[in-house]
N, CA, C and O atoms as a Tinker XYZ file with bonds, in Angstrom:
   320  protein
     1  N      0.692000   -0.931000    0.016000    73     2
     2  CA    -0.163000   -0.072000   -0.129000    64     1     3
     3  C      1.015000    0.948000    0.270000    63     2     4     5
     4  O      1.927000    0.776000    1.079000    81     3
     5  N      0.698000    2.170000   -0.620000    73     3     6
     6  CA     1.182000    3.530000   -0.848000    64     5     7
     7  C      1.337000    4.383000    0.868000    63     6     8     9
     8  O      0.712000    4.555000    1.914000    81     7
     9  N      2.518000    4.676000    0.259000    73     7    10
    10  CA     2.694000    5.748000    2.009000    64     9    11
    11  C      1.708000    6.870000    1.964000    63    10    12    13
    12  O      1.633000    7.461000    3.041000    81    11
    13  N      1.142000    7.204000    1.277000    73    11    14
    14  CA    -0.569000    8.607000    1.195000    64    13    15
    15  C     -1.050000    8.169000    1.626000    63    14    16    17
    16  O     -1.325000    8.342000    2.813000    81    15
    17  N     -1.776000    6.614000    0.296000    73    15    18
    18  CA    -3.269000    6.913000    0.836000    64    17    19
    19  C     -2.800000    5.711000    2.614000    63    18    20    21
    20  O     -3.883000    5.697000    3.199000    81    19
    21  N     -1.985000    5.044000    3.315000    73    19    22
    22  CA    -1.971000    4.859000    4.587000    64    21    23
    23  C     -1.874000    5.740000    5.473000    63    22    24    25
    24  O     -2.201000    5.368000    6.600000    81    23
    25  N     -1.350000    7.366000    5.297000    73    23    26
    26  CA    -1.836000    8.837000    5.729000    64    25    27
    27  C     -2.629000    8.967000    5.349000    63    26    28    29
    28  O     -2.641000   10.195000    5.430000    81    27
    29  N     -3.716000    8.673000    4.795000    73    27    30
    30  CA    -5.032000    9.427000    4.615000    64    29    31
    31  C     -6.237000    8.484000    4.936000    63    30    32    33
    32  O     -7.422000    8.816000    4.965000    81    31
    33  N     -5.698000    7.218000    5.178000    73    31    34
    34  CA    -6.687000    6.764000    6.151000    64    33    35
    35  C     -6.631000    6.597000    7.225000    63    34    36    37
    36  O     -7.661000    6.202000    7.773000    81    35
    37  N     -5.666000    6.769000    7.876000    73    35    38
    38  CA    -5.143000    6.700000    9.517000    64    37    39
    39  C     -5.230000    8.486000   10.214000    63    38    40    41
    40  O     -5.051000    8.859000   11.373000    81    39
    41  N     -5.636000    9.443000    8.737000    73    39    42
    42  CA    -6.429000   10.668000    9.262000    64    41    43
    43  C     -7.773000   10.559000    9.374000    63    42    44    45
    44  O     -8.393000   10.781000   10.414000    81    43
    45  N     -8.323000   10.172000    8.173000    73    43    46
    46  CA    -9.450000   10.114000    8.611000    64    45    47
    47  C    -10.026000    8.933000    9.246000    63    46    48    49
    48  O    -11.186000    8.521000    9.234000    81    47
    49  N     -8.923000    8.452000    9.830000    73    47    50
    50  CA    -9.926000    7.319000   11.076000    64    49    51
    51  C     -9.909000    7.788000   12.189000    63    50    52    53
    52  O    -10.707000    7.519000   13.087000    81    51
    53  N     -8.373000    9.048000   12.281000    73    51    54
    54  CA    -8.727000    9.863000   13.561000    64    53    55
    55  C     -9.446000   11.076000   13.488000    63    54    56    57
    56  O     -9.437000   11.638000   14.584000    81    55
    57  N    -10.100000   11.730000   12.569000    73    55    58
    58  CA   -10.852000   12.710000   12.605000    64    57    59
    59  C    -12.070000   11.796000   13.214000    63    58    60    61
    60  O    -12.478000   12.105000   14.334000    81    59
    61  N    -12.788000   10.471000   12.401000    73    59    62
    62  CA   -14.104000   10.224000   12.692000    64    61    63
    63  C    -13.925000    9.493000   14.351000    63    62    64    65
    64  O    -14.824000    8.979000   15.016000    81    63
    65  N    -12.364000    9.663000   14.750000    73    63    66
    66  CA   -12.233000    8.909000   15.995000    64    65    67
    67  C    -13.127000    9.778000   16.609000    63    66    68    69
    68  O    -14.276000    9.699000   17.045000    81    67
    69  N    -11.962000   10.929000   16.485000    73    67    70
    70  CA   -12.317000   11.899000   17.819000    64    69    71
    71  C    -13.633000   12.820000   17.922000    63    70    72    73
    72  O    -13.895000   13.375000   18.989000    81    71
    73  N    -14.651000   13.009000   16.523000    73    71    74
    74  CA   -15.948000   12.845000   16.716000    64    73    75
    75  C    -16.647000   11.877000   17.836000    63    74    76    77
    76  O    -16.986000   11.790000   19.016000    81    75
    77  N    -16.608000   11.274000   16.678000    73    75    78
    78  CA   -17.290000    9.238000   17.992000    64    77    79
    79  C    -16.961000    9.514000   19.980000    63    78    80    81
    80  O    -17.528000    9.278000   21.046000    81    79
    81  N    -15.760000   10.111000   19.501000    73    79    82
    82  CA   -14.646000   10.561000   20.677000    64    81    83
    83  C    -16.065000   11.027000   22.130000    63    82    84    85
    84  O    -16.592000   10.459000   23.086000    81    83
    85  N    -16.143000   12.759000   21.250000    73    83    86
    86  CA   -16.228000   14.164000   22.045000    64    85    87
    87  C    -18.115000   14.132000   21.802000    63    86    88    89
    88  O    -18.892000   14.965000   22.269000    81    87
    89  N    -18.583000   12.605000   20.723000    73    87    90
    90  CA   -20.175000   12.634000   21.329000    64    89    91
    91  C    -20.517000   12.070000   22.470000    63    90    92    93
    92  O    -21.379000   12.411000   23.279000    81    91
    93  N    -19.555000   10.911000   22.479000    73    91    94
    94  CA   -19.632000   10.150000   23.668000    64    93    95
    95  C    -19.482000   10.882000   25.325000    63    94    96    97
    96  O    -20.312000   10.838000   26.234000    81    95
    97  N    -18.491000   11.361000   25.315000    73    95    98
    98  CA   -17.828000   12.601000   26.023000    64    97    99
    99  C    -18.854000   13.569000   26.700000    63    98   100   101
   100  O    -19.093000   14.010000   27.824000    81    99
   101  N    -19.333000   13.665000   25.428000    73    99   102
   102  CA   -20.261000   15.498000   25.941000    64   101   103
   103  C    -21.864000   15.114000   25.910000    63   102   104   105
   104  O    -22.525000   15.555000   26.850000    81   103
   105  N    -22.364000   14.540000   25.180000    73   103   106
   106  CA   -23.795000   13.953000   24.889000    64   105   107
   107  C    -24.065000   12.451000   25.560000    63   106   108   109
   108  O    -25.045000   11.832000   25.145000    81   107
   109  N    -23.249000   11.864000   26.557000    73   107   110
   110  CA   -23.868000   10.645000   27.024000    64   109   111
   111  C    -24.990000   10.669000   27.217000    63   110   112   113
   112  O    -25.420000    9.604000   26.773000    81   111
   113  N    -26.394000   11.674000   27.927000    73   111   114
   114  CA   -27.789000   10.664000   27.640000    64   113   115
   115  C    -28.405000   10.569000   27.008000    63   114   116   117
   116  O    -29.520000   10.214000   27.391000    81   115
   117  N    -28.105000   10.892000   25.000000    73   115   118
   118  CA   -28.795000   10.373000   24.503000    64   117   119
   119  C    -27.973000    8.888000   23.996000    63   118   120   121
   120  O    -28.581000    7.886000   23.619000    81   119
   121  N    -26.427000    9.008000   24.088000    73   119   122
   122  CA   -25.769000    7.888000   23.858000    64   121   123
   123  C    -26.544000    7.082000   24.389000    63   122   124   125
   124  O    -27.352000    6.487000   23.676000    81   123
   125  N    -26.477000    6.765000   26.329000    73   123   126
   126  CA   -27.222000    5.935000   27.313000    64   125   127
   127  C    -28.697000    5.367000   26.666000    63   126   128   129
   128  O    -29.286000    4.291000   26.775000    81   127
   129  N    -28.891000    6.194000   26.190000    73   127   130
   130  CA   -30.856000    6.271000   26.022000    64   129   131
   131  C    -30.603000    5.205000   24.366000    63   130   132   133
   132  O    -31.388000    4.280000   24.155000    81   131
   133  N    -29.900000    5.393000   23.746000    73   131   134
   134  CA   -29.958000    4.578000   22.580000    64   133   135
   135  C    -29.382000    2.655000   22.799000    63   134   136   137
   136  O    -29.793000    1.671000   22.184000    81   135
   137  N    -28.364000    2.741000   23.867000    73   135   138
   138  CA   -27.794000    1.489000   24.055000    64   137   139
   139  C    -29.270000    0.526000   25.023000    63   138   140   141
   140  O    -29.594000   -0.662000   24.991000    81   139
   141  N    -29.823000    1.666000   25.761000    73   139   142
   142  CA   -30.444000    0.838000   26.615000    64   141   143
   143  C    -30.255000    0.879000   27.658000    63   142   144   145
   144  O    -31.043000    0.283000   28.393000    81   143
   145  N    -28.839000    1.778000   28.384000    73   143   146
   146  CA   -28.606000    1.673000   29.453000    64   145   147
   147  C    -29.586000    2.120000   30.868000    63   146   148   149
   148  O    -30.710000    2.621000   30.885000    81   147
   149  N    -29.015000    1.871000   31.592000    73   147   150
   150  CA   -30.395000    2.672000   32.730000    64   149   151
   151  C    -30.296000    3.418000   33.377000    63   150   152   153
   152  O    -30.293000    3.037000   34.548000    81   151
   153  N    -30.156000    4.862000   33.171000    73   151   154
   154  CA   -29.863000    5.547000   33.320000    64   153   155
   155  C    -29.550000    6.705000   34.543000    63   154   156   157
   156  O    -30.447000    6.746000   35.385000    81   155
   157  N    -28.674000    7.432000   34.715000    73   155   158
   158  CA   -27.426000    7.505000   35.711000    64   157   159
   159  C    -27.438000    9.022000   35.957000    63   158   160   161
   160  O    -28.069000    9.784000   35.224000    81   159
   161  N    -26.747000    9.417000   36.973000    73   159   162
   162  CA   -25.980000   10.784000   37.067000    64   161   163
   163  C    -24.678000   10.520000   37.217000    63   162   164   165
   164  O    -23.722000   10.913000   37.885000    81   163
   165  N    -24.856000    9.974000   36.644000    73   163   166
   166  CA   -22.875000    9.887000   36.807000    64   165   167
   167  C    -21.983000    8.608000   35.738000    63   166   168   169
   168  O    -21.727000    7.408000   35.840000    81   167
   169  N    -21.669000    9.980000   34.470000    73   167   170
   170  CA   -21.959000    9.569000   33.132000    64   169   171
   171  C    -20.315000    8.768000   33.244000    63   170   172   173
   172  O    -19.576000    9.314000   32.425000    81   171
   173  N    -19.787000    7.964000   33.804000    73   171   174
   174  CA   -18.592000    7.672000   34.511000    64   173   175
   175  C    -17.778000    6.456000   32.937000    63   174   176   177
   176  O    -16.690000    6.674000   32.404000    81   175
   177  N    -18.834000    5.181000   32.546000    73   175   178
   178  CA   -18.817000    4.894000   31.697000    64   177   179
   179  C    -18.609000    5.655000   29.741000    63   178   180   181
   180  O    -17.793000    5.369000   28.865000    81   179
   181  N    -19.633000    6.535000   29.758000    73   179   182
   182  CA   -19.991000    7.089000   29.151000    64   181   183
   183  C    -18.519000    8.411000   28.400000    63   182   184   185
   184  O    -18.335000    8.752000   27.232000    81   183
   185  N    -17.684000    8.862000   29.798000    73   183   186
   186  CA   -17.183000   10.051000   29.595000    64   185   187
   187  C    -15.580000    8.805000   29.865000    63   186   188   189
   188  O    -14.570000    9.470000   30.097000    81   187
   189  N    -15.432000    7.933000   29.857000    73   187   190
   190  CA   -14.376000    7.328000   29.920000    64   189   191
   191  C    -14.195000    6.603000   28.553000    63   190   192   193
   192  O    -13.125000    6.604000   27.944000    81   191
   193  N    -15.300000    5.998000   28.129000    73   191   194
   194  CA   -15.235000    5.326000   26.542000    64   193   195
   195  C    -15.141000    6.911000   26.231000    63   194   196   197
   196  O    -14.301000    6.860000   25.333000    81   195
   197  N    -15.400000    8.090000   26.353000    73   195   198
   198  CA   -15.240000    8.890000   25.199000    64   197   199
   199  C    -13.770000    9.263000   24.847000    63   198   200   201
   200  O    -13.278000    9.155000   23.724000    81   199
   201  N    -12.836000    9.936000   26.496000    73   199   202
   202  CA   -11.873000    9.908000   26.126000    64   201   203
   203  C    -11.184000    8.645000   25.853000    63   202   204   205
   204  O    -10.008000    8.915000   25.610000    81   203
   205  N    -11.344000    7.702000   25.802000    73   203   206
   206  CA   -10.230000    6.348000   25.164000    64   205   207
   207  C    -10.233000    6.749000   23.953000    63   206   208   209
   208  O     -9.148000    6.961000   23.411000    81   207
   209  N    -11.606000    6.975000   23.150000    73   207   210
   210  CA   -12.115000    6.853000   21.580000    64   209   211
   211  C    -11.030000    8.024000   21.313000    63   210   212   213
   212  O    -10.021000    7.824000   20.636000    81   211
   213  N    -11.410000    9.544000   22.048000    73   211   214
   214  CA   -10.251000   10.796000   21.670000    64   213   215
   215  C     -8.800000   10.214000   22.001000    63   214   216   217
   216  O     -7.855000   10.557000   21.291000    81   215
   217  N     -8.585000    9.205000   23.230000    73   215   218
   218  CA    -6.636000    9.112000   22.859000    64   217   219
   219  C     -6.273000    8.081000   21.655000    63   218   220   221
   220  O     -5.079000    7.801000   21.550000    81   219
   221  N     -6.898000    7.671000   21.022000    73   219   222
   222  CA    -7.100000    6.740000   20.028000    64   221   223
   223  C     -6.580000    7.349000   19.137000    63   222   224   225
   224  O     -5.470000    7.182000   18.633000    81   223
   225  N     -8.049000    8.720000   18.707000    73   223   226
   226  CA    -7.507000    9.205000   17.295000    64   225   227
   227  C     -6.608000   10.137000   17.653000    63   226   228   229
   228  O     -6.984000   11.050000   16.918000    81   227
   229  N     -5.564000   10.633000   18.332000    73   227   230
   230  CA    -4.298000   11.386000   18.644000    64   229   231
   231  C     -3.480000   10.329000   18.232000    63   230   232   233
   232  O     -2.658000   10.587000   17.353000    81   231
   233  N     -3.536000    9.075000   18.728000    73   231   234
   234  CA    -2.027000    7.903000   18.089000    64   233   235
   235  C     -2.604000    8.172000   16.354000    63   234   236   237
   236  O     -2.153000    8.398000   15.232000    81   235
   237  N     -3.756000    7.985000   16.995000    73   235   238
   238  CA    -3.833000    7.536000   15.213000    64   237   239
   239  C     -3.122000    8.840000   14.014000    63   238   240   241
   240  O     -2.448000    8.762000   12.987000    81   239
   241  N     -3.523000    9.619000   14.565000    73   239   242
   242  CA    -3.282000   11.277000   13.851000    64   241   243
   243  C     -1.753000   11.522000   14.247000    63   242   244   245
   244  O     -1.226000   12.621000   14.070000    81   243
   245  N     -1.029000   10.359000   14.828000    73   243   246
   246  CA     0.331000   10.907000   15.158000    64   245   247
   247  C      1.448000   10.066000   14.399000    63   246   248   249
   248  O      2.492000   10.376000   13.825000    81   247
   249  N      0.676000    8.677000   14.678000    73   247   250
   250  CA     0.953000    7.467000   13.556000    64   249   251
   251  C      0.702000    7.940000   12.066000    63   250   252   253
   252  O      1.729000    8.065000   11.400000    81   251
   253  N     -0.173000    8.146000   11.607000    73   251   254
   254  CA    -0.035000    9.218000    9.880000    64   253   255
   255  C      0.796000    9.802000   10.352000    63   254   256   257
   256  O      1.278000    8.952000   11.100000    81   255
   257  N      1.737000   11.249000   10.572000    73   255   258
   258  CA     2.382000   11.677000   10.118000    64   257   259
   259  C      3.871000   10.617000    9.712000    63   258   260   261
   260  O      4.297000   10.814000    8.574000    81   259
   261  N      4.524000    9.715000   10.426000    73   259   262
   262  CA     5.799000    8.806000    9.892000    64   261   263
   263  C      4.399000    7.248000   10.129000    63   262   264   265
   264  O      3.706000    7.035000   11.124000    81   263
   265  N      4.433000    6.593000    9.036000    73   263   266
   266  CA     3.588000    5.455000    9.537000    64   265   267
   267  C      4.869000    4.411000    9.321000    63   266   268   269
   268  O      5.074000    3.672000   10.284000    81   267
   269  N      5.857000    4.241000    8.047000    73   267   270
   270  CA     6.939000    3.739000    8.333000    64   269   271
   271  C      7.878000    3.632000    9.855000    63   270   272   273
   272  O      8.912000    2.964000    9.885000    81   271
   273  N      7.486000    4.200000   10.787000    73   271   274
   274  CA     8.131000    4.351000   11.627000    64   273   275
   275  C      6.904000    4.027000   12.992000    63   274   276   277
   276  O      7.278000    4.205000   14.151000    81   275
   277  N      5.542000    3.580000   12.719000    73   275   278
   278  CA     4.689000    3.079000   14.022000    64   277   279
   279  C      4.033000    2.407000   13.265000    63   278   280   281
   280  O      3.162000    2.987000   12.616000    81   279
   281  N      4.155000    1.498000   13.155000    73   279   282
   282  CA     3.663000    0.093000   12.612000    64   281   283
   283  C      3.001000   -0.905000   14.065000    63   282   284   285
   284  O      2.051000   -1.685000   14.002000    81   283
   285  N      3.851000   -0.575000   15.331000    73   283   286
   286  CA     2.747000   -1.248000   15.818000    64   285   287
   287  C      2.255000   -0.723000   16.271000    63   286   288   289
   288  O      1.775000   -1.321000   17.234000    81   287
   289  N      1.795000    0.865000   16.177000    73   287   290
   290  CA     1.154000    1.377000   16.978000    64   289   291
   291  C     -0.707000    1.500000   16.034000    63   290   292   293
   292  O     -1.838000    1.692000   16.481000    81   291
   293  N     -0.165000    1.270000   14.619000    73   291   294
   294  CA    -0.659000    1.018000   13.340000    64   293   295
   295  C     -1.548000   -0.338000   13.138000    63   294   296   297
   296  O     -2.526000   -0.498000   12.408000    81   295
   297  N     -0.952000   -1.194000   13.948000    73   295   298
   298  CA    -1.285000   -2.357000   14.364000    64   297   299
   299  C     -2.604000   -2.189000   15.306000    63   298   300   301
   300  O     -3.808000   -2.360000   15.115000    81   299
   301  N     -1.810000   -1.776000   16.411000    73   299   302
   302  CA    -3.153000   -1.583000   17.390000    64   301   303
   303  C     -4.199000   -0.524000   17.468000    63   302   304   305
   304  O     -5.022000   -0.636000   18.377000    81   303
   305  N     -4.284000    0.387000   16.734000    73   303   306
   306  CA    -5.498000    0.931000   16.213000    64   305   307
   307  C     -6.598000   -0.066000   15.127000    63   306   308   309
   308  O     -7.819000   -0.226000   15.135000    81   307
   309  N     -5.444000   -0.629000   14.203000    73   307   310
   310  CA    -6.793000   -1.511000   13.327000    64   309   311
   311  C     -7.247000   -2.277000   14.249000    63   310   312   313
   312  O     -8.478000   -2.288000   14.286000    81   311
   313  N     -6.545000   -3.159000   15.288000    73   311   314
   314  CA    -7.520000   -3.895000   16.154000    64   313   315
   315  C     -8.219000   -3.315000   17.314000    63   314   316   317
   316  O     -9.172000   -3.913000   17.813000    81   315
   317  N     -7.864000   -2.351000   17.707000    73   315   318
   318  CA    -9.326000   -1.632000   18.324000    64   317   319
   319  C    -10.551000   -1.121000   17.518000    63   318   320
   320  O    -11.516000   -0.633000   18.107000    81   319
């Protein structure tokens, strides 16, 4: 696969993951209602999940800068 293709796929993945993570982190009430979890005043699970997904997007963006040197991180991004 060409380097430019890998860079753009990783950056697209990073942008998508950041948007999804921000939605999970900021708008947890509709998310919890959509997946049929009981409503709670303590949004710990949704906040941790959102922060983790946003962290994954940062790793994907940084790996896209030097994909040939970041093979381990790219493998982790693919698995998650």
